[in-house]
N, C-alpha and C positions, 0 to 999 in steps of 0.2 A: 296607220294612216300616215300619208306622206306629209312633208312639211308644207307650210303655206307658200313658200317660195316656189316649190314645184307646181303647186296648184295654179299659181298665177302665170308661170312661165310655159307650162306644157301646152303643146298644140296637138290636137287630135290629128292622127295620120291623114284622115280625109281632108283636112285643111292645109296639109303640107305639100300638096301637089295635085296632079290630075290623075285620078283613079278611073280605070275603065275595066269592066267585066265583059267576058265573052262566053257564049255557050260552048262547051266542049264538043268535039266531033262525036258522031255516034259510037265510035269504038271506045271512047273514054267516058261516056255518060254513066256507066255503072259505077265507075270508080271516082270520078271527080264531078263536083257540083258546078264549079266555075273555073275558067282560066281567067287571069287578070294581069293588068300591068299598072304600075304606079310611077309616073314620072314626077320626081320631086322638083320643086321650083329652085332656080338659082337664087343666090343671095346669102346673107349671113346664116350660119347654122342655127337651127331651132331645136329645142327639146321636143322631140316628137313622141307622143304617147300612142302606142299600139295596144288597143284595149282587147280583152278576151271576148271571143265569140263562140267558143265551143267546138271550133274546127281545128284541123291540123293542115298545114300547107307545105308544099315544096316551093322553095324560093331560089331564083337565080339573082344574086346580088353581089356586087363588087368582085366579079370574077369567081364566085363560089356558088355551088349548088348545095343548099342545105335543107334539112327538114326543120321547119319551125313547129316545135311541139305545142300542144295546148297550153294556154296560160290561165292561171287563177286570177291574176291581177295585171294591171297595165305593165307593159315592157317599154323601155326607153332606149331603143337601139341607136347607135351612132351611124348615121347615113350621110354620105357626102351630098351637099347641095348639087342639084342637076343630075343626080343619079337616076337610073330607071330600074325598078324592081319588077321582075316577071314572076308570076306565081301560078300555082295550080292548087285549088282547094279540094281536099279529099271529101268525098261524099260521106255522110255519117255511116260508120261501120266499115269503111273501106281502108282506112289508113293502117290499122294494126295488121290485117292479113297481107297487105301490100308490102309493108316494111318488115313483116315478120318480127314485130316488136310490140309489146303492150305499151299503150300510150302513157301509162303511169310512169314508165321509165324515161319519158321525154318531156314531162311537164316543165315549162319554163326554159327549155333547152333549144339550141340550134345545132344540128348535127350535120357535118359535111358529107356529101355523097361524091366522092372523088371520081367514081367511074363515069359520071356524066360531064364532069368539069372540063376535061381536055377537049371534047368536041365543041362544047358551047363557047369555050374561050376563043375560038377562031372566028366567031361571028363578028362582022364589022359593025353592026348596028343593032339596036333593040328589036326592030321588026324582024330581022333575020334570026336573031336569037329566039324570039317568040315562036317562029315557024319551026325551027329545029327542035326547040323544047317540046312542042306538041308531037313531032314525029318520034322523038326519043320515048316519050311517054306511051305513044301508041304501040311502039315495039315492045315495051316492057309489059303493057297491059295484056298481051296475048297469053302470057304465062302467069298472070296475077290471079290470086284466089278471089272468089266471089265475095262481095261485101256482106257483112253480117246483117241479116234481115231484122233480128231483134234490136240491134243497135239503131237502125233507121227508125223503128217504131218508138223507141225510147226518146230519140232526139225529136221526133215529130210531136210527141206528147209535151215535152219541155218547151218546144217552140210555140205550141198553141196554148200555153199556160195551164196545162193539165199535169198533175203529179204523176211521175212515172210509176209510183206504187200502185196506181189504179190499173196498170197493165199486167199485174202479177198473174192473174188467172189466165189472161189471154196468152201470156208468154210461158206459162207453166213453170214458173220458178219462184223461189223464196226470196225474202228481202235480202238475205245474205248473198244469194246467187245474183240478184239484181245489182247489188253493190259491186260484186266482183266483175260482172260484165261491163258495168259503167267504167270502172277503173281501167279495164283492158282496152275499151274502145274510145274513151274520152279523156282518160287520165285522172279522173276524179269521180266522186259519187254523184248520184242523181240529183241530190239537193243543190250541189254546186252548179251542175249543168242547168238546172232550173233557174237559179239566180242569174247566171250569165245570159241565158236566153231572154229573161225578163228585162235585163239591162239592155240587150239588143233591141227589144221592142220599144224601150224608152228612146233609144237613138233614132229608130225609124220614125217615131212620132215627132221627135224634134225636127227631123228633116221635112215633115209633111204638115205640121200642125199650124203653121203661121203664128198667130198670137195666142194660142191656147195657154191659159194660166198653168203654172207649175203644179198646183194642187190637182187640177184636172188631168194633167199629163201623168201624174202618179197613179191615179185610179185607172186611167185607160191602159197604162202599161202593166197593171196588175200588182202594184205595191199596195200595202195596207193603207198608207197615207203619205203625205209629203215628207214627214220626218223620216219615215222608213226609206223612201226613195233617196233622200239626201245621204243617209247613212250608207245604203247599199252602193249607190253611184260613187261615193267617195272611196269606199273600200276597193271597188273594182277598177276605178280609173284614176284616182287621186285628184279628180276634178269635181267641182260642184255641179249640180244640175243646171244652175243658171249659166255657168261658164260654157258648158256643153251646148245648151240651147242657143246661146249667142254665137258660138263658133259654127254650128251647123246651120243656123239661120243666115249667117253671113255667106256661107257657101251657097245656100239656096238663092239668095239675092244676087250673088256675084257671078254665078254660072248661068 
């Protein structure tokens, strides 16, 4: 568990700037679930918490293109105020074959991709970089392997609050094989993926729920009770549920 100081000071990435998502073009939809941009506000630097979501992204940030591997807990990257981050979020099961690397090797890592950097570095503004970024991805997608269907099924089960172990018969695999597939495609086991997706359900409810009590939020998100939610949210984000609820509520009212 992180220190109390970090809990008080950290700001969810969603509160640190203007985040926008875009549907990928048809040529990329098999491989990427979203393209996105995040323009950070100008002003004094803040401690920004990027919380785990079960995905792997490609990021164009500070003149570098990097793979942002899956995270088990919140990351606190140093990002300059006023910077714009451009990203592409891999679809479940697409990252490992695209990158030709098991995601277990990338957990908590940012890995540079120098072959794209030179072309993107010449873009004069974020909108031009976004357009070129998409074209570069489309060119690479022609030779990319198909996403793994079993990984998409495992992710969908976790996202819907169902244990991945319930898919064993449909997937035709053992518990050990399921664990190996999860580590390959998500960086960690099914239980960790389920925890992270439950945490993401909690975040979605915080954005939409208005004045719902925390105890009700816990049950709606799929936690056993409020104390379970407090423990899990703290371990994954270093923040308390009340702090997250306040930050996302502020975003809802302010935007």
